[in-house]
PDB file of N, CA, C and O in Angstrom:
ATOM      1  N   MET A   1      33.266  44.422 130.587  1.00  0.00           N
ATOM      2  CA  MET A   1      33.121  45.413 131.488  1.00  0.00           C
ATOM      3  C   MET A   1      31.356  45.352 131.776  1.00  0.00           C
ATOM      4  O   MET A   1      30.612  44.839 132.612  1.00  0.00           O
ATOM      5  N   THR A   2      31.214  46.228 130.510  1.00  0.00           N
ATOM      6  CA  THR A   2      29.681  46.318 130.618  1.00  0.00           C
ATOM      7  C   THR A   2      29.119  45.476 131.427  1.00  0.00           C
ATOM      8  O   THR A   2      28.600  45.774 132.502  1.00  0.00           O
ATOM      9  N   GLN A   3      29.250  43.636 130.618  1.00  0.00           N
ATOM     10  CA  GLN A   3      28.716  42.348 130.914  1.00  0.00           C
ATOM     11  C   GLN A   3      28.469  42.222 132.254  1.00  0.00           C
ATOM     12  O   GLN A   3      27.335  41.911 132.619  1.00  0.00           O
ATOM     13  N   HIS A   4      29.509  42.450 133.198  1.00  0.00           N
ATOM     14  CA  HIS A   4      30.019  42.876 134.348  1.00  0.00           C
ATOM     15  C   HIS A   4      29.158  43.340 134.894  1.00  0.00           C
ATOM     16  O   HIS A   4      28.348  42.625 135.485  1.00  0.00           O
ATOM     17  N   PHE A   5      29.048  44.750 134.874  1.00  0.00           N
ATOM     18  CA  PHE A   5      27.475  45.400 135.355  1.00  0.00           C
ATOM     19  C   PHE A   5      26.374  44.983 134.640  1.00  0.00           C
ATOM     20  O   PHE A   5      25.290  44.860 135.210  1.00  0.00           O
ATOM     21  N   ARG A   6      26.479  44.799 133.714  1.00  0.00           N
ATOM     22  CA  ARG A   6      24.857  44.202 133.694  1.00  0.00           C
ATOM     23  C   ARG A   6      24.302  42.895 134.678  1.00  0.00           C
ATOM     24  O   ARG A   6      23.222  42.618 135.199  1.00  0.00           O
ATOM     25  N   ARG A   7      25.586  42.294 134.632  1.00  0.00           N
ATOM     26  CA  ARG A   7      24.984  40.838 135.810  1.00  0.00           C
ATOM     27  C   ARG A   7      25.144  41.541 137.022  1.00  0.00           C
ATOM     28  O   ARG A   7      24.130  41.683 137.706  1.00  0.00           O
ATOM     29  N   LEU A   8      25.932  41.888 137.323  1.00  0.00           N
ATOM     30  CA  LEU A   8      25.436  43.168 138.749  1.00  0.00           C
ATOM     31  C   LEU A   8      24.091  43.653 138.890  1.00  0.00           C
ATOM     32  O   LEU A   8      23.509  43.548 139.970  1.00  0.00           O
ATOM     33  N   TRP A   9      23.510  44.218 137.803  1.00  0.00           N
ATOM     34  CA  TRP A   9      22.769  44.987 138.132  1.00  0.00           C
ATOM     35  C   TRP A   9      20.816  44.201 138.227  1.00  0.00           C
ATOM     36  O   TRP A   9      19.695  44.461 138.664  1.00  0.00           O
ATOM     37  N   SER A  10      21.644  43.084 137.406  1.00  0.00           N
ATOM     38  CA  SER A  10      19.838  41.811 137.286  1.00  0.00           C
ATOM     39  C   SER A  10      19.990  40.987 138.438  1.00  0.00           C
ATOM     40  O   SER A  10      19.295  39.974 138.518  1.00  0.00           O
ATOM     41  N   ASP A  11      20.883  41.302 139.438  1.00  0.00           N
ATOM     42  CA  ASP A  11      21.053  39.833 140.208  1.00  0.00           C
ATOM     43  C   ASP A  11      19.941  40.417 141.827  1.00  0.00           C
ATOM     44  O   ASP A  11      19.644  41.488 142.356  1.00  0.00           O
ATOM     45  N   GLU A  12      19.796  39.641 141.951  1.00  0.00           N
ATOM     46  CA  GLU A  12      18.587  39.187 142.786  1.00  0.00           C
ATOM     47  C   GLU A  12      18.647  38.562 144.326  1.00  0.00           C
ATOM     48  O   GLU A  12      17.811  38.692 145.219  1.00  0.00           O
ATOM     49  N   SER A  13      19.821  37.893 144.343  1.00  0.00           N
ATOM     50  CA  SER A  13      20.032  37.394 145.143  1.00  0.00           C
ATOM     51  C   SER A  13      20.280  37.962 146.829  1.00  0.00           C
ATOM     52  O   SER A  13      20.688  37.029 147.520  1.00  0.00           O
ATOM     53  N   GLY A  14      20.157  38.971 147.435  1.00  0.00           N
ATOM     54  CA  GLY A  14      20.032  39.211 148.460  1.00  0.00           C
ATOM     55  C   GLY A  14      18.898  39.788 148.403  1.00  0.00           C
ATOM     56  O   GLY A  14      18.285  40.053 149.437  1.00  0.00           O
ATOM     57  N   GLN A  15      18.414  40.089 147.164  1.00  0.00           N
ATOM     58  CA  GLN A  15      16.705  41.027 147.990  1.00  0.00           C
ATOM     59  C   GLN A  15      15.860  39.922 149.036  1.00  0.00           C
ATOM     60  O   GLN A  15      15.620  39.861 150.242  1.00  0.00           O
ATOM     61  N   ASP A  16      15.669  39.387 148.242  1.00  0.00           N
ATOM     62  CA  ASP A  16      14.794  37.869 150.068  1.00  0.00           C
ATOM     63  C   ASP A  16      14.666  38.685 151.040  1.00  0.00           C
ATOM     64  O   ASP A  16      13.681  39.371 151.314  1.00  0.00           O
ATOM     65  N   LEU A  17      16.260  38.580 151.895  1.00  0.00           N
ATOM     66  CA  LEU A  17      16.872  38.853 153.294  1.00  0.00           C
ATOM     67  C   LEU A  17      16.270  40.234 153.395  1.00  0.00           C
ATOM     68  O   LEU A  17      15.699  40.553 154.438  1.00  0.00           O
ATOM     69  N   ALA A  18      16.356  41.044 152.416  1.00  0.00           N
ATOM     70  CA  ALA A  18      16.074  42.549 152.853  1.00  0.00           C
ATOM     71  C   ALA A  18      15.099  42.697 152.983  1.00  0.00           C
ATOM     72  O   ALA A  18      14.961  43.648 153.753  1.00  0.00           O
ATOM     73  N   GLU A  19      13.563  42.044 152.473  1.00  0.00           N
ATOM     74  CA  GLU A  19      12.662  41.702 151.721  1.00  0.00           C
ATOM     75  C   GLU A  19      11.976  41.041 153.644  1.00  0.00           C
ATOM     76  O   GLU A  19      11.188  41.679 154.343  1.00  0.00           O
ATOM     77  N   TYR A  20      12.606  39.677 154.008  1.00  0.00           N
ATOM     78  CA  TYR A  20      12.090  39.410 155.232  1.00  0.00           C
ATOM     79  C   TYR A  20      12.258  40.384 156.386  1.00  0.00           C
ATOM     80  O   TYR A  20      11.495  40.516 157.343  1.00  0.00           O
ATOM     81  N   ALA A  21      13.354  41.028 156.146  1.00  0.00           N
ATOM     82  CA  ALA A  21      13.639  42.152 156.968  1.00  0.00           C
ATOM     83  C   ALA A  21      12.472  43.362 157.633  1.00  0.00           C
ATOM     84  O   ALA A  21      12.469  43.927 158.726  1.00  0.00           O
ATOM     85  N   LEU A  22      11.691  43.443 156.664  1.00  0.00           N
ATOM     86  CA  LEU A  22      11.072  44.969 156.702  1.00  0.00           C
ATOM     87  C   LEU A  22      10.405  44.048 157.165  1.00  0.00           C
ATOM     88  O   LEU A  22      10.074  44.146 158.346  1.00  0.00           O
ATOM     89  N   LEU A  23      10.074  43.099 156.550  1.00  0.00           N
ATOM     90  CA  LEU A  23       8.405  42.330 156.561  1.00  0.00           C
ATOM     91  C   LEU A  23       8.172  42.493 158.610  1.00  0.00           C
ATOM     92  O   LEU A  23       7.267  42.965 159.298  1.00  0.00           O
ATOM     93  N   LEU A  24       9.674  41.743 158.987  1.00  0.00           N
ATOM     94  CA  LEU A  24       9.514  41.055 160.855  1.00  0.00           C
ATOM     95  C   LEU A  24       9.378  42.793 160.982  1.00  0.00           C
ATOM     96  O   LEU A  24       8.236  43.167 161.251  1.00  0.00           O
ATOM     97  N   VAL A  25      10.223  43.683 160.849  1.00  0.00           N
ATOM     98  CA  VAL A  25      10.165  45.110 161.261  1.00  0.00           C
ATOM     99  C   VAL A  25       8.860  45.398 161.538  1.00  0.00           C
ATOM    100  O   VAL A  25       8.372  45.831 162.582  1.00  0.00           O
ATOM    101  N   LEU A  26       8.220  45.048 160.253  1.00  0.00           N
ATOM    102  CA  LEU A  26       6.386  46.004 160.436  1.00  0.00           C
ATOM    103  C   LEU A  26       5.559  45.078 161.376  1.00  0.00           C
ATOM    104  O   LEU A  26       4.763  45.546 162.191  1.00  0.00           O
ATOM    105  N   LEU A  27       5.851  43.342 161.182  1.00  0.00           N
ATOM    106  CA  LEU A  27       5.182  42.651 162.396  1.00  0.00           C
ATOM    107  C   LEU A  27       5.497  43.142 164.149  1.00  0.00           C
ATOM    108  O   LEU A  27       4.813  43.352 165.151  1.00  0.00           O
ATOM    109  N   THR A  28       6.914  43.161 163.784  1.00  0.00           N
ATOM    110  CA  THR A  28       7.332  43.883 165.574  1.00  0.00           C
ATOM    111  C   THR A  28       6.721  45.226 165.644  1.00  0.00           C
ATOM    112  O   THR A  28       6.278  45.400 166.779  1.00  0.00           O
ATOM    113  N   LEU A  29       6.557  46.078 164.998  1.00  0.00           N
ATOM    114  CA  LEU A  29       5.676  47.188 165.447  1.00  0.00           C
ATOM    115  C   LEU A  29       4.450  46.846 165.169  1.00  0.00           C
ATOM    116  O   LEU A  29       3.897  47.390 166.125  1.00  0.00           O
ATOM    117  N   VAL A  30       3.599  46.349 164.573  1.00  0.00           N
ATOM    118  CA  VAL A  30       2.264  46.680 164.811  1.00  0.00           C
ATOM    119  C   VAL A  30       2.283  45.790 165.586  1.00  0.00           C
ATOM    120  O   VAL A  30       1.312  46.000 166.312  1.00  0.00           O
ATOM    121  N   VAL A  31       3.138  44.250 166.153  1.00  0.00           N
ATOM    122  CA  VAL A  31       2.430  43.706 168.036  1.00  0.00           C
ATOM    123  C   VAL A  31       2.229  44.754 168.595  1.00  0.00           C
ATOM    124  O   VAL A  31       1.137  45.115 169.034  1.00  0.00           O
ATOM    125  N   ILE A  32       3.695  45.625 168.666  1.00  0.00           N
ATOM    126  CA  ILE A  32       4.349  46.128 169.842  1.00  0.00           C
ATOM    127  C   ILE A  32       3.201  47.581 169.867  1.00  0.00           C
ATOM    128  O   ILE A  32       3.256  48.171 170.946  1.00  0.00           O
ATOM    129  N   ALA A  33       2.175  48.222 168.807  1.00  0.00           N
ATOM    130  CA  ALA A  33       1.147  48.883 169.062  1.00  0.00           C
ATOM    131  C   ALA A  33       0.104  48.287 169.227  1.00  0.00           C
ATOM    132  O   ALA A  33      -0.834  48.921 169.711  1.00  0.00           O
ATOM    133  N   ALA A  34      -0.037  47.155 168.948  1.00  0.00           N
ATOM    134  CA  ALA A  34      -1.417  46.565 169.442  1.00  0.00           C
ATOM    135  C   ALA A  34      -1.236  46.214 171.328  1.00  0.00           C
ATOM    136  O   ALA A  34      -2.203  46.341 172.079  1.00  0.00           O
ATOM    137  N   LEU A  35       0.005  45.822 171.775  1.00  0.00           N
ATOM    138  CA  LEU A  35      -0.108  45.755 173.066  1.00  0.00           C
ATOM    139  C   LEU A  35       0.100  46.967 173.620  1.00  0.00           C
ATOM    140  O   LEU A  35      -0.020  46.965 174.845  1.00  0.00           O
ATOM    141  N   THR A  36       0.335  47.856 173.193  1.00  0.00           N
ATOM    142  CA  THR A  36       0.074  49.291 173.979  1.00  0.00           C
ATOM    143  C   THR A  36      -1.074  49.351 173.734  1.00  0.00           C
ATOM    144  O   THR A  36      -1.418  49.883 174.790  1.00  0.00           O
ATOM    145  N   LEU A  37      -1.761  49.265 173.319  1.00  0.00           N
ATOM    146  CA  LEU A  37      -3.357  49.581 173.276  1.00  0.00           C
ATOM    147  C   LEU A  37      -4.104  48.756 173.656  1.00  0.00           C
ATOM    148  O   LEU A  37      -5.190  49.172 174.060  1.00  0.00           O
ATOM    149  N   LEU A  38      -3.870  47.397 173.686  1.00  0.00           N
ATOM    150  CA  LEU A  38      -4.657  46.325 174.130  1.00  0.00           C
ATOM    151  C   LEU A  38      -4.638  46.612 175.575  1.00  0.00           C
ATOM    152  O   LEU A  38      -5.566  46.626 176.383  1.00  0.00           O
ATOM    153  N   GLY A  39      -3.254  46.860 175.739  1.00  0.00           N
ATOM    154  CA  GLY A  39      -2.032  46.359 177.596  1.00  0.00           C
ATOM    155  C   GLY A  39      -3.370  46.425 178.169  1.00  0.00           C
ATOM    156  O   GLY A  39      -4.189  45.508 178.115  1.00  0.00           O
ATOM    157  N   PRO A  40      -3.568  47.692 178.788  1.00  0.00           N
ATOM    158  CA  PRO A  40      -4.900  47.990 179.889  1.00  0.00           C
ATOM    159  C   PRO A  40      -6.278  47.174 180.180  1.00  0.00           C
ATOM    160  O   PRO A  40      -6.907  46.706 181.129  1.00  0.00           O
ATOM    161  N   ALA A  41      -6.355  47.306 178.665  1.00  0.00           N
ATOM    162  CA  ALA A  41      -7.520  46.095 178.873  1.00  0.00           C
ATOM    163  C   ALA A  41      -7.401  45.069 178.932  1.00  0.00           C
ATOM    164  O   ALA A  41      -8.196  44.473 179.658  1.00  0.00           O
ATOM    165  N   ILE A  42      -6.612  44.477 178.388  1.00  0.00           N
ATOM    166  CA  ILE A  42      -5.605  42.505 179.174  1.00  0.00           C
ATOM    167  C   ILE A  42      -5.662  43.123 180.286  1.00  0.00           C
ATOM    168  O   ILE A  42      -6.721  42.866 180.858  1.00  0.00           O
ATOM    169  N   GLY A  43      -4.721  44.122 181.100  1.00  0.00           N
ATOM    170  CA  GLY A  43      -4.374  43.619 182.695  1.00  0.00           C
ATOM    171  C   GLY A  43      -6.229  42.988 184.046  1.00  0.00           C
ATOM    172  O   GLY A  43      -6.624  42.278 184.972  1.00  0.00           O
ATOM    173  N   GLY A  44      -6.763  44.577 182.470  1.00  0.00           N
ATOM    174  CA  GLY A  44      -7.375  44.882 183.831  1.00  0.00           C
ATOM    175  C   GLY A  44      -8.793  43.423 183.581  1.00  0.00           C
ATOM    176  O   GLY A  44      -9.523  43.069 184.507  1.00  0.00           O
ATOM    177  N   PHE A  45      -8.860  42.807 182.117  1.00  0.00           N
ATOM    178  CA  PHE A  45      -9.533  41.425 182.566  1.00  0.00           C
ATOM    179  C   PHE A  45      -9.088  40.699 183.266  1.00  0.00           C
ATOM    180  O   PHE A  45      -9.855  40.294 184.140  1.00  0.00           O
ATOM    181  N   PHE A  46      -7.671  40.159 183.269  1.00  0.00           N
ATOM    182  CA  PHE A  46      -6.729  39.290 184.210  1.00  0.00           C
ATOM    183  C   PHE A  46      -6.630  39.633 185.450  1.00  0.00           C
ATOM    184  O   PHE A  46      -6.180  38.813 186.249  1.00  0.00           O
ATOM    185  N   ASN A  47      -6.951  40.667 185.793  1.00  0.00           N
ATOM    186  CA  ASN A  47      -6.587  41.401 187.588  1.00  0.00           C
ATOM    187  C   ASN A  47      -8.435  41.451 187.765  1.00  0.00           C
ATOM    188  O   ASN A  47      -8.909  41.991 188.764  1.00  0.00           O
ATOM    189  N   ASN A  48      -9.132  40.985 186.950  1.00  0.00           N
ATOM    190  CA  ASN A  48     -11.337  41.185 187.148  1.00  0.00           C
ATOM    191  C   ASN A  48     -10.972  39.271 187.673  1.00  0.00           C
ATOM    192  O   ASN A  48     -11.447  38.692 188.650  1.00  0.00           O
ATOM    193  N   VAL A  49      -9.902  38.646 186.521  1.00  0.00           N
ATOM    194  CA  VAL A  49     -10.803  37.557 186.648  1.00  0.00           C
ATOM    195  C   VAL A  49      -9.526  36.749 188.331  1.00  0.00           C
ATOM    196  O   VAL A  49      -9.653  35.608 188.773  1.00  0.00           O
ATOM    197  N   SER A  50      -8.626  37.659 188.780  1.00  0.00           N
ATOM    198  CA  SER A  50      -7.945  36.987 189.893  1.00  0.00           C
ATOM    199  C   SER A  50      -9.165  37.884 190.771  1.00  0.00           C
ATOM    200  O   SER A  50     -10.169  37.364 191.259  1.00  0.00           O
ATOM    201  N   THR A  51      -9.001  38.571 190.803  1.00  0.00           N
ATOM    202  CA  THR A  51     -10.356  38.447 192.167  1.00  0.00           C
ATOM    203  C   THR A  51     -11.702  38.176 191.976  1.00  0.00           C
ATOM    204  O   THR A  51     -12.588  38.680 192.667  1.00  0.00           O
ATOM    205  N   ASN A  52     -11.938  37.202 190.830  1.00  0.00           N
ATOM    206  CA  ASN A  52     -13.205  37.283 191.054  1.00  0.00           C
ATOM    207  C   ASN A  52     -12.566  35.478 191.719  1.00  0.00           C
ATOM    208  O   ASN A  52     -13.346  34.933 192.499  1.00  0.00           O
ATOM    209  N   LEU A  53     -11.372  34.778 191.415  1.00  0.00           N
ATOM    210  CA  LEU A  53     -11.161  33.837 191.924  1.00  0.00           C
ATOM    211  C   LEU A  53     -10.867  33.618 193.422  1.00  0.00           C
ATOM    212  O   LEU A  53     -10.981  32.554 194.030  1.00  0.00           O
ATOM    213  N   GLU A  54     -10.370  35.098 194.029  1.00  0.00           N
ATOM    214  CA  GLU A  54     -10.151  35.153 195.183  1.00  0.00           C
ATOM    215  C   GLU A  54     -10.984  35.013 196.375  1.00  0.00           C
ATOM    216  O   GLU A  54     -10.604  34.722 197.509  1.00  0.00           O
ATOM    217  N   ASN A  55     -12.832  35.394 195.744  1.00  0.00           N
ATOM    218  CA  ASN A  55     -13.355  35.566 195.859  1.00  0.00           C
ATOM    219  C   ASN A  55     -14.216  34.307 196.512  1.00  0.00           C
ATOM    220  O   ASN A  55     -15.050  34.306 197.417  1.00  0.00           O
ATOM    221  N   VAL A  56     -13.724  33.321 195.761  1.00  0.00           N
ATOM    222  CA  VAL A  56     -14.469  31.846 195.167  1.00  0.00           C
ATOM    223  C   VAL A  56     -14.189  30.920 196.441  1.00  0.00           C
ATOM    224  O   VAL A  56     -14.563  29.748 196.446  1.00  0.00           O
TER     225      VAL A  56
END
């Protein structure tokens, strides 16, 4: 019985999936934060480009 628990304790087969999921969540939060902070600047840039193209 103790061998069974030792084998379960040292089994790390599902650990990679949890690490990848946490990494994906972290990257998603970084992208959302970047878009929130840079969104108005990017919108202003494209608005400026659109205005300049209309005047050509």
